[in-house]
C-alpha positions in Angstrom: -72.7 24.8 -57.2 -71.4 22.3 -54.8 -68.4 21.1 -56.8 -67.3 24.8 -57.4 -67.5 25.7 -53.8 -65.6 22.6 -52.8 -62.8 23.5 -55.3 -62.8 27.1 -53.8 -62.7 25.7 -50.2 -59.9 23.4 -51.1 -57.8 26.1 -52.8 -58.3 28.4 -49.6 -57.2 25.6 -47.3 -54.1 24.9 -49.4 -53.3 28.7 -49.3 -53.8 28.7 -45.5 -51.5 25.6 -45.0 -48.8 27.3 -47.1 -48.9 30.4 -44.9 -48.7 28.2 -41.8 -45.8 26.3 -43.2 -43.9 29.5 -43.9 -44.7 31.0 -40.5 -43.8 27.9 -38.4 -41.2 26.4 -40.5 -43.2 23.3 -41.4 -42.6 22.0 -44.8 -45.7 22.3 -47.0 -47.3 19.3 -48.7 -45.4 18.1 -51.6 -42.0 19.9 -50.3 -39.4 17.5 -48.9 -37.6 18.8 -45.7 -33.8 18.8 -45.8 -32.3 15.8 -44.1 -29.7 16.5 -41.5 -26.5 14.5 -41.5 -26.1 12.1 -38.5 -23.8 13.4 -35.8 -21.3 10.6 -36.5 -21.1 11.7 -40.2 -20.5 15.2 -39.3 -17.8 14.2 -36.8 -16.0 12.1 -39.3 -16.1 15.0 -41.8 -14.3 17.3 -39.6 -10.6 16.5 -39.6 -8.9 16.0 -36.2 -6.2 18.5 -35.4 -2.7 17.1 -36.3 -0.5 15.7 -33.6 3.0 16.6 -32.8 5.7 14.0 -32.2 5.5 12.7 -28.6 9.0 14.1 -28.0 7.8 17.7 -28.9 9.4 20.7 -27.1 12.5 18.7 -26.1 15.4 21.1 -26.0 19.1 20.6 -26.4 21.5 23.5 -25.8 25.0 24.5 -26.2 25.4 27.0 -23.3 28.0 29.6 -22.3 28.2 31.0 -18.8 30.4 33.9 -17.7 30.4 35.3 -14.1 29.3 38.9 -13.6 32.5 39.8 -11.8 34.5 38.4 -14.9 33.1 41.2 -17.1 33.3 43.9 -14.4 29.7 44.0 -13.4 28.7 44.5 -9.8 30.6 45.0 -6.5 34.4 44.8 -6.4 35.2 41.3 -4.9 37.8 40.8 -2.2 39.2 37.9 -4.2 39.0 37.9 -8.0 37.6 34.6 -9.2 36.8 34.8 -13.0 34.7 32.0 -14.2 33.8 30.9 -17.7 31.9 27.7 -18.3 30.8 26.0 -21.5 28.5 23.0 -21.5 25.8 21.0 -23.1 22.3 21.0 -21.6 19.6 18.4 -22.4 16.0 18.8 -21.5 14.1 15.8 -23.3 10.5 15.1 -22.7 8.1 12.4 -23.8 4.4 12.7 -23.8 2.3 9.8 -22.7 -0.9 11.8 -23.3 -1.1 14.8 -25.6 -4.8 15.9 -25.7 -6.1 19.4 -25.6 -6.8 20.1 -22.0 -4.8 17.1 -20.7 -1.2 16.5 -20.9 1.0 13.7 -19.2 4.7 13.6 -19.9 8.0 12.3 -18.4 10.8 15.1 -18.2 14.6 14.9 -17.8 16.8 17.8 -17.1 20.5 17.4 -17.0 23.9 18.8 -18.4 27.6 18.5 -18.8 29.8 21.5 -18.4 33.5 22.5 -18.6 35.2 25.3 -16.8 37.9 27.0 -18.7 39.1 29.4 -16.1 40.9 28.7 -12.8 37.8 29.0 -10.8 37.4 28.1 -7.1 34.5 25.8 -8.0 36.7 23.3 -9.5 39.9 21.4 -8.4 41.7 21.6 -11.8 41.6 23.9 -14.8 39.5 22.8 -17.7 37.6 20.2 -15.6 34.6 18.5 -17.1 31.6 17.9 -14.5 28.1 16.7 -14.7 25.1 18.7 -13.2 22.6 17.2 -10.9 19.9 15.2 -13.0 16.3 15.8 -12.5 13.5 13.5 -13.5 9.7 14.3 -13.2 6.4 13.0 -14.1 4.2 16.0 -15.2 0.4 16.0 -15.4 -1.5 19.1 -16.6 -5.4 19.6 -16.7 -7.1 22.6 -18.0 -10.1 23.6 -15.7 -10.9 27.1 -17.0 -11.0 28.5 -20.5 -11.7 27.3 -24.0 -8.1 26.3 -25.0 -4.7 25.6 -23.7 -3.6 28.9 -25.1 -6.4 30.8 -23.5 -7.3 29.2 -20.1 -6.0 28.1 -16.7 -4.1 24.8 -16.2 -3.4 22.8 -13.0 0.1 21.5 -13.0 0.9 18.4 -10.9 4.3 16.6 -10.6 3.3 13.7 -8.3 7.0 12.5 -8.3 10.3 14.2 -8.9 13.7 12.7 -8.4 17.1 14.4 -8.2 20.0 12.3 -8.7 23.4 13.4 -7.4 25.3 13.3 -10.7 27.2 16.5 -10.0 30.6 16.3 -8.3 29.6 18.4 -5.3 26.5 16.3 -4.6 28.1 12.9 -5.2 31.2 13.8 -3.0 28.9 15.0 -0.2 27.5 11.5 0.1 24.0 12.3 -1.1 22.0 9.5 -2.5 19.0 11.2 -4.1 16.0 13.7 -3.5 12.3 12.8 -3.9 9.7 15.4 -4.1 6.4 16.6 -5.3 5.2 19.9 -7.0 1.8 21.7 -7.5 1.4 24.6 -9.8 -1.1 26.8 -11.6 -0.6 28.2 -15.1 -2.6 31.1 -16.5 -2.1 31.4 -20.2 -3.8 34.3 -22.1 -3.5 36.1 -25.4 -3.1 39.9 -24.9 -2.5 43.0 -27.0 -5.1 41.9 -29.7 -3.8 38.4 -29.6 -0.3 39.4 -30.8 1.3 38.3 -27.5 0.8 35.1 -25.6 1.4 35.7 -21.9 2.0 33.0 -19.2 1.9 33.4 -15.4 2.9 30.4 -13.4 2.8 29.9 -9.6 4.2 26.7 -8.0 5.2 25.2 -4.8 7.4 22.1 -4.4 8.9 20.0 -1.6 12.0 17.9 -1.8 13.5 15.4 0.8 17.2 14.5 0.5 18.6 11.2 1.5 22.4 10.8 2.2 24.7 8.3 3.9 25.4 10.8 6.6 24.1 14.0 8.2 27.3 15.9 7.2 29.2 15.9 3.9 31.3 12.8 3.6 33.6 11.2 1.0 34.6 7.6 0.6 38.0 8.6 -0.8 38.9 10.7 2.3 41.0 9.3 5.1 41.6 12.1 7.6 42.7 11.5 11.2 40.6 13.3 13.7 40.2 13.5 17.4 37.1 11.7 18.6 35.0 13.1 21.6 36.6 10.5 23.9 40.0 11.8 23.2 41.2 9.1 20.7 42.6 9.6 17.3 40.6 7.9 14.5 40.3 8.2 10.6 37.2 9.4 9.1 35.6 10.5 6.0 33.8 13.6 7.1 34.3 16.8 5.0 32.8 19.5 7.2 31.0 20.0 10.5 28.1 21.6 8.7 25.1 19.4 8.2 23.4 18.7 4.9 20.1 19.9 3.7 17.4 17.4 4.4 13.9 19.2 3.6 13.4 22.0 1.2 10.5 23.9 0.0 10.5 25.9 -3.3 8.2 28.7 -4.0 8.6 29.7 -7.7 7.0 32.0 -10.1 7.3 32.6 -13.9 6.3 35.4 -16.3 6.5 34.7 -20.0 5.7 36.5 -23.1 5.6 35.0 -26.6 5.8 37.7 -29.2 4.4 35.8 -32.3 6.8 32.9 -33.2 10.1 34.7 -33.2 10.7 36.2 -29.8 10.1 34.7 -26.3 10.9 36.5 -23.0 10.9 34.5 -19.8 11.6 35.6 -16.2 11.8 33.2 -13.2 12.0 33.8 -9.5 12.3 31.4 -6.6 12.4 31.4 -2.8 13.6 28.1 -1.3 13.7 27.8 2.5 15.6 24.6 3.6 16.2 22.7 6.9 19.3 20.8 7.6 19.8 17.6 9.4 20.0 17.9 13.2 23.3 17.6 15.0 23.9 16.4 18.6 23.2 19.3 21.0 26.0 18.4 23.3 29.1 16.2 23.2 31.2 14.7 26.1 34.9 15.4 25.5 37.0 13.1 27.6 40.9 12.3 27.9 42.1 15.8 26.7 41.5 17.9 29.9 42.9 17.5 33.3 39.5 17.2 35.0 38.7 14.0 32.9 35.6 15.0 30.8 33.9 18.3 29.7 30.7 19.0 27.8 30.9 20.8 24.6 27.6 22.5 23.8 26.4 23.7 20.3 26.8 27.5 19.9 23.7 29.5 20.5 24.0 31.1 17.0 23.9 27.7 15.4 21.1 27.8 12.7 19.9 24.7 10.8 17.5 26.8 8.7 18.8 28.6 5.5 17.3 30.2 2.5 18.2 30.2 -1.2 16.9 32.6 -3.8 17.0 32.5 -7.6 16.3 35.1 -10.3 16.7 34.5 -14.0 15.5 36.4 -17.1 16.1 35.2 -20.6 15.3 36.2 -24.2 15.0 33.6 -26.9 15.1 34.7 -30.7 14.3 32.3 -33.4 17.0 32.1 -36.0 15.7 29.4 -38.3 13.4 26.6 -37.9 14.2 24.5 -34.8 17.1 26.8 -33.8 17.0 29.7 -31.5 19.6 32.2 -29.9 19.1 32.6 -26.1 20.8 35.2 -23.9 20.0 36.3 -20.3 21.1 36.9 -16.8 20.8 34.9 -13.6 21.6 34.8 -9.9 21.2 31.8 -7.7 22.7 31.2 -4.2 22.2 31.3 -0.6 20.5 34.3 0.9 23.3 34.7 3.5 26.7 34.6 1.9 30.0 33.0 3.3 31.0 36.5 4.6 27.9 36.9 6.6 26.4 39.4 4.3 22.7 39.4 3.2 22.6 38.7 -0.6 20.1 40.3 -2.9 18.0 38.0 -5.1 19.1 40.1 -8.2 22.8 40.1 -7.6 25.6 38.2 -5.8 29.1 37.1 -6.6 27.6 34.1 -8.1 25.6 36.1 -10.7 26.3 35.2 -14.3 25.4 36.0 -18.0 24.3 33.3 -20.3 24.2 32.9 -24.1 23.3 29.6 -25.8 22.2 28.1 -29.0 19.1 25.9 -28.6 17.7 23.1 -30.8 14.2 21.8 -30.8 14.1 18.6 -32.9 10.3 18.4 -33.1 10.1 21.4 -35.4 12.0 19.5 -38.2 9.7 16.5 -38.0 6.1 17.8 -38.5 4.7 20.0 -41.2 4.3 23.7 -40.8 0.6 23.1 -40.1 1.4 20.6 -37.3 3.9 23.0 -35.9 1.1 25.6 -35.4 -0.5 23.1 -33.0 2.5 23.7 -30.6 0.4 25.8 -28.3 -1.5 22.8 -27.2 1.7 21.9 -25.2 3.2 25.1 -23.9 6.8 25.0 -23.2 6.5 25.9 -19.6 4.4 22.8 -18.9 
């Protein structure tokens, strides 16, 4: 009887162990547990997302600008000044670091334009002129959200340089402007992920350096009367001082409708402070009493405000080519006639149409192009 009882007990114990193994997930005797692959093997099995070329989202444009008054939009001006400008714009960039969540790049913005009409902004018809060139080191870091296309990024430009390559800046005696910018970008998919929206708020500061406090030109030799009553030649262009310090508060609202249409609207408010001028000047030798003191006018104001508004729609035609058209207005808040200008319209308002080329879309495969959102264009 003992051997039979032992066999029965062993069978009962085996059944009990099998039930425990099923209940607690413990492999029963004789069954091998699945071996989990090491973390390193799993990581190597998952392919890394493809990388875009380091110059991705560089843009080269063939632009056409026409003033609003040329096409009869806006108030009737006292002096008709039609303006049509054609130019080439370049916005190359090179990414030193291009990882999801962290971006570091070098940016350049410049252009060359020709004015075809007899505009007051140029000295001769059909004149070619460069625009001011901007250089910037841009760092972006995502601190909220799971992806660069669904999160909040901090934008930092620790150094920006503006070079006076335009005729106006160069002839005024400017050397360069150094600055810094801090911004926040919130990027979210909306409307059931059919539209990618971007909201950007930024503040920047620029400090201009020039060879004089007022506009000067080395090619100018004009005879003027000095404060002591003597005649002397000088290179001064105007008595108004140049801008020294400038703050820029800017905002951007951007909607990407799939991969075909992009609508971008920018606004900016830029208060500036000019170089200080001497408050009083002793004028001698030109009055019978000997000398007199000339005071600065009480209405003299070294503070001015510039505003900017621009809205643009970009439509993809073929791969790497898009057609852009928009409207913009930029200028001083107080016009030369003393009237307060609207941010949306002034005599300087203009319409824009351009053909833009993005070379990075020709280099990668379509799968790589889909990774473009890792580096949103507005960053």
